[in-house]
C-alpha beads as a LAMMPS data file, in Angstrom:
LAMMPS data file: protein, C-alpha beads

195 atoms
194 bonds

1 atom types
1 bond types

-500.0 500.0 xlo xhi
-500.0 500.0 ylo yhi
-500.0 500.0 zlo zhi

Masses

1 110.0

Atoms # bond

1 1 1 188.692 284.210 -287.968
2 1 1 185.743 285.638 -286.114
3 1 1 182.099 285.657 -287.146
4 1 1 180.969 288.159 -289.736
5 1 1 178.031 290.265 -288.582
6 1 1 175.847 292.140 -290.941
7 1 1 173.315 294.790 -290.231
8 1 1 170.926 296.824 -292.632
9 1 1 171.950 300.420 -292.739
10 1 1 169.017 301.583 -295.029
11 1 1 167.963 301.480 -298.650
12 1 1 169.359 303.226 -301.833
13 1 1 168.395 303.231 -305.553
14 1 1 170.736 301.594 -307.966
15 1 1 170.675 301.548 -311.814
16 1 1 171.268 298.257 -313.536
17 1 1 173.846 299.076 -316.174
18 1 1 172.600 296.282 -318.578
19 1 1 168.957 297.060 -318.517
20 1 1 168.909 300.681 -317.332
21 1 1 166.330 299.598 -314.642
22 1 1 166.159 301.506 -311.381
23 1 1 165.970 299.263 -308.358
24 1 1 165.562 300.014 -304.535
25 1 1 168.047 297.821 -302.553
26 1 1 168.996 297.445 -298.972
27 1 1 172.384 298.577 -297.986
28 1 1 174.095 296.490 -295.503
29 1 1 177.336 296.771 -293.324
30 1 1 179.489 293.838 -292.624
31 1 1 181.810 293.648 -289.700
32 1 1 184.055 290.853 -288.399
33 1 1 183.501 290.076 -284.719
34 1 1 187.175 289.717 -283.624
35 1 1 187.387 289.392 -279.951
36 1 1 190.887 287.886 -280.025
37 1 1 192.941 290.610 -281.565
38 1 1 196.345 292.043 -281.016
39 1 1 198.038 288.612 -281.180
40 1 1 201.296 287.458 -282.560
41 1 1 201.330 284.203 -284.421
42 1 1 204.165 281.907 -283.042
43 1 1 205.107 278.671 -284.702
44 1 1 206.164 276.719 -281.555
45 1 1 208.199 273.955 -283.095
46 1 1 210.379 276.454 -285.203
47 1 1 210.662 278.899 -282.264
48 1 1 211.661 276.177 -279.865
49 1 1 214.286 274.795 -282.225
50 1 1 215.702 278.256 -282.714
51 1 1 215.851 279.306 -278.960
52 1 1 216.955 275.708 -278.078
53 1 1 220.399 276.588 -279.582
54 1 1 221.111 279.362 -277.015
55 1 1 219.029 278.346 -274.026
56 1 1 219.797 276.387 -270.803
57 1 1 218.298 273.219 -269.465
58 1 1 215.543 275.000 -267.569
59 1 1 214.467 276.906 -270.584
60 1 1 214.523 273.757 -272.663
61 1 1 212.152 272.146 -270.130
62 1 1 209.783 275.165 -270.378
63 1 1 209.667 274.922 -274.242
64 1 1 209.289 271.062 -274.018
65 1 1 206.254 271.664 -271.728
66 1 1 204.705 274.182 -274.062
67 1 1 205.227 271.764 -277.092
68 1 1 203.769 268.864 -275.212
69 1 1 200.578 270.186 -273.551
70 1 1 197.255 268.710 -274.796
71 1 1 194.290 270.614 -276.165
72 1 1 193.130 271.303 -272.587
73 1 1 196.562 272.910 -271.737
74 1 1 197.380 269.946 -269.539
75 1 1 200.760 268.283 -269.214
76 1 1 200.280 264.465 -268.789
77 1 1 203.760 263.483 -267.964
78 1 1 205.455 262.807 -264.699
79 1 1 208.632 264.443 -263.637
80 1 1 210.539 261.210 -264.198
81 1 1 209.050 260.834 -267.730
82 1 1 210.013 264.457 -268.550
83 1 1 213.404 263.736 -267.293
84 1 1 213.707 260.505 -269.523
85 1 1 212.317 262.088 -272.582
86 1 1 214.374 265.227 -272.490
87 1 1 217.586 263.835 -271.128
88 1 1 217.623 266.460 -268.331
89 1 1 218.083 265.211 -264.641
90 1 1 215.102 264.601 -262.415
91 1 1 216.204 267.273 -259.993
92 1 1 216.368 270.010 -262.670
93 1 1 212.984 269.023 -263.852
94 1 1 211.551 269.164 -260.341
95 1 1 213.330 272.566 -259.727
96 1 1 212.036 273.937 -262.952
97 1 1 208.382 272.785 -262.534
98 1 1 208.467 274.194 -258.875
99 1 1 209.670 277.564 -260.234
100 1 1 206.908 277.410 -262.977
101 1 1 204.279 276.803 -260.331
102 1 1 205.595 279.564 -258.092
103 1 1 205.544 281.996 -261.027
104 1 1 201.977 280.884 -261.869
105 1 1 202.923 279.501 -265.321
106 1 1 201.687 276.137 -264.096
107 1 1 199.158 274.943 -261.583
108 1 1 198.337 271.510 -260.349
109 1 1 194.861 269.964 -260.922
110 1 1 195.033 266.705 -259.078
111 1 1 198.101 264.919 -260.473
112 1 1 198.005 266.924 -263.713
113 1 1 199.778 270.171 -264.389
114 1 1 197.832 272.850 -266.353
115 1 1 199.638 275.622 -268.245
116 1 1 198.235 279.097 -267.562
117 1 1 195.804 279.892 -270.513
118 1 1 196.538 283.636 -269.974
119 1 1 200.147 282.917 -271.190
120 1 1 199.568 280.302 -273.872
121 1 1 196.519 278.708 -275.466
122 1 1 195.418 277.177 -278.659
123 1 1 191.770 277.060 -279.477
124 1 1 188.594 279.083 -279.428
125 1 1 187.539 281.807 -276.927
126 1 1 184.899 279.499 -275.555
127 1 1 187.348 276.571 -274.871
128 1 1 189.744 279.165 -273.424
129 1 1 187.124 280.453 -271.073
130 1 1 186.462 276.835 -269.949
131 1 1 190.257 276.134 -269.437
132 1 1 190.578 279.416 -267.543
133 1 1 187.766 278.261 -265.129
134 1 1 189.660 274.897 -264.581
135 1 1 192.915 276.738 -264.060
136 1 1 191.383 279.169 -261.635
137 1 1 190.115 276.295 -259.551
138 1 1 193.475 274.466 -259.631
139 1 1 196.035 274.605 -256.807
140 1 1 198.809 277.224 -257.059
141 1 1 202.306 275.847 -256.473
142 1 1 203.212 278.191 -253.715
143 1 1 199.856 278.427 -252.040
144 1 1 200.192 275.236 -249.839
145 1 1 203.737 276.222 -248.893
146 1 1 202.706 279.731 -248.022
147 1 1 199.733 278.509 -246.045
148 1 1 202.084 276.222 -243.962
149 1 1 204.767 279.008 -243.451
150 1 1 201.873 281.445 -242.417
151 1 1 200.460 278.909 -239.985
152 1 1 203.810 278.207 -238.518
153 1 1 204.728 282.017 -238.119
154 1 1 201.315 282.587 -236.478
155 1 1 201.898 279.796 -234.087
156 1 1 205.391 281.108 -233.143
157 1 1 203.895 284.607 -232.738
158 1 1 201.079 283.266 -230.488
159 1 1 203.598 281.298 -228.448
160 1 1 205.754 284.359 -228.058
161 1 1 202.776 286.579 -227.086
162 1 1 201.575 284.018 -224.520
163 1 1 205.085 283.991 -222.854
164 1 1 205.024 287.800 -222.781
165 1 1 201.525 287.804 -221.200
166 1 1 202.506 285.356 -218.630
167 1 1 205.548 287.468 -217.730
168 1 1 203.325 290.563 -217.540
169 1 1 200.854 288.774 -215.363
170 1 1 203.471 287.595 -212.878
171 1 1 204.970 291.045 -212.679
172 1 1 201.472 292.525 -212.220
173 1 1 200.812 289.935 -209.609
174 1 1 203.930 290.625 -207.562
175 1 1 203.419 294.495 -207.844
176 1 1 199.784 294.018 -206.720
177 1 1 200.704 291.869 -203.784
178 1 1 203.461 294.242 -202.451
179 1 1 201.094 297.251 -202.815
180 1 1 198.113 295.601 -201.095
181 1 1 199.513 293.177 -198.560
182 1 1 196.722 290.787 -199.041
183 1 1 195.583 288.506 -196.311
184 1 1 196.729 285.388 -198.064
185 1 1 199.760 287.077 -199.589
186 1 1 198.991 285.329 -203.019
187 1 1 197.240 286.486 -206.100
188 1 1 196.322 284.033 -208.695
189 1 1 196.798 284.680 -212.470
190 1 1 193.066 284.370 -212.950
191 1 1 192.582 287.189 -210.294
192 1 1 194.811 289.556 -212.430
193 1 1 193.184 288.605 -215.702
194 1 1 189.713 289.534 -214.263
195 1 1 190.914 292.727 -212.619

Bonds

1 1 1 2
2 1 2 3
3 1 3 4
4 1 4 5
5 1 5 6
6 1 6 7
7 1 7 8
8 1 8 9
9 1 9 10
10 1 10 11
11 1 11 12
12 1 12 13
13 1 13 14
14 1 14 15
15 1 15 16
16 1 16 17
17 1 17 18
18 1 18 19
19 1 19 20
20 1 20 21
21 1 21 22
22 1 22 23
23 1 23 24
24 1 24 25
25 1 25 26
26 1 26 27
27 1 27 28
28 1 28 29
29 1 29 30
30 1 30 31
31 1 31 32
32 1 32 33
33 1 33 34
34 1 34 35
35 1 35 36
36 1 36 37
37 1 37 38
38 1 38 39
39 1 39 40
40 1 40 41
41 1 41 42
42 1 42 43
43 1 43 44
44 1 44 45
45 1 45 46
46 1 46 47
47 1 47 48
48 1 48 49
49 1 49 50
50 1 50 51
51 1 51 52
52 1 52 53
53 1 53 54
54 1 54 55
55 1 55 56
56 1 56 57
57 1 57 58
58 1 58 59
59 1 59 60
60 1 60 61
61 1 61 62
62 1 62 63
63 1 63 64
64 1 64 65
65 1 65 66
66 1 66 67
67 1 67 68
68 1 68 69
69 1 69 70
70 1 70 71
71 1 71 72
72 1 72 73
73 1 73 74
74 1 74 75
75 1 75 76
76 1 76 77
77 1 77 78
78 1 78 79
79 1 79 80
80 1 80 81
81 1 81 82
82 1 82 83
83 1 83 84
84 1 84 85
85 1 85 86
86 1 86 87
87 1 87 88
88 1 88 89
89 1 89 90
90 1 90 91
91 1 91 92
92 1 92 93
93 1 93 94
94 1 94 95
95 1 95 96
96 1 96 97
97 1 97 98
98 1 98 99
99 1 99 100
100 1 100 101
101 1 101 102
102 1 102 103
103 1 103 104
104 1 104 105
105 1 105 106
106 1 106 107
107 1 107 108
108 1 108 109
109 1 109 110
110 1 110 111
111 1 111 112
112 1 112 113
113 1 113 114
114 1 114 115
115 1 115 116
116 1 116 117
117 1 117 118
118 1 118 119
119 1 119 120
120 1 120 121
121 1 121 122
122 1 122 123
123 1 123 124
124 1 124 125
125 1 125 126
126 1 126 127
127 1 127 128
128 1 128 129
129 1 129 130
130 1 130 131
131 1 131 132
132 1 132 133
133 1 133 134
134 1 134 135
135 1 135 136
136 1 136 137
137 1 137 138
138 1 138 139
139 1 139 140
140 1 140 141
141 1 141 142
142 1 142 143
143 1 143 144
144 1 144 145
145 1 145 146
146 1 146 147
147 1 147 148
148 1 148 149
149 1 149 150
150 1 150 151
151 1 151 152
152 1 152 153
153 1 153 154
154 1 154 155
155 1 155 156
156 1 156 157
157 1 157 158
158 1 158 159
159 1 159 160
160 1 160 161
161 1 161 162
162 1 162 163
163 1 163 164
164 1 164 165
165 1 165 166
166 1 166 167
167 1 167 168
168 1 168 169
169 1 169 170
170 1 170 171
171 1 171 172
172 1 172 173
173 1 173 174
174 1 174 175
175 1 175 176
176 1 176 177
177 1 177 178
178 1 178 179
179 1 179 180
180 1 180 181
181 1 181 182
182 1 182 183
183 1 183 184
184 1 184 185
185 1 185 186
186 1 186 187
187 1 187 188
188 1 188 189
189 1 189 190
190 1 190 191
191 1 191 192
192 1 192 193
193 1 193 194
194 1 194 195
């Protein structure tokens, strides 16, 4: 429940029905400051039990994660511990966590996993803002892999362009030599680059 804000609208005269006395009184307006609205209340344990009946192992891991995060939206369990507690194989746990990292449901903050507070959070708006800041600073699951792939792709592209450049320089050199019949009969790649 949000804070109740009051403000004075003005004054009005009221009659006390017991004494008949006429009194001038301030009229106030009360409003509830409700920043977190349009939410559905979800009772996680009951919801998880109900969905657990029809879900697969990866879904069960997702619900287990939601049910076991701390007040800071952190999951303080290793893959092995999750596997042992849930009875689901280590490889399925690792595959599921990677998928959740790639989907930005989770991020790594050191060795700790943090659940995206835009998806699920329990607590006040101020605490959520603090968790959002921590989450925004955390490493996305696919960022490092994407960065490595991008670097590799750029290196391959540069290598390919360097080969094309060398081929063009050699062709330009041979064309230039046949057209000019230079004294030495040779033209260096450096001469062509500066031309």
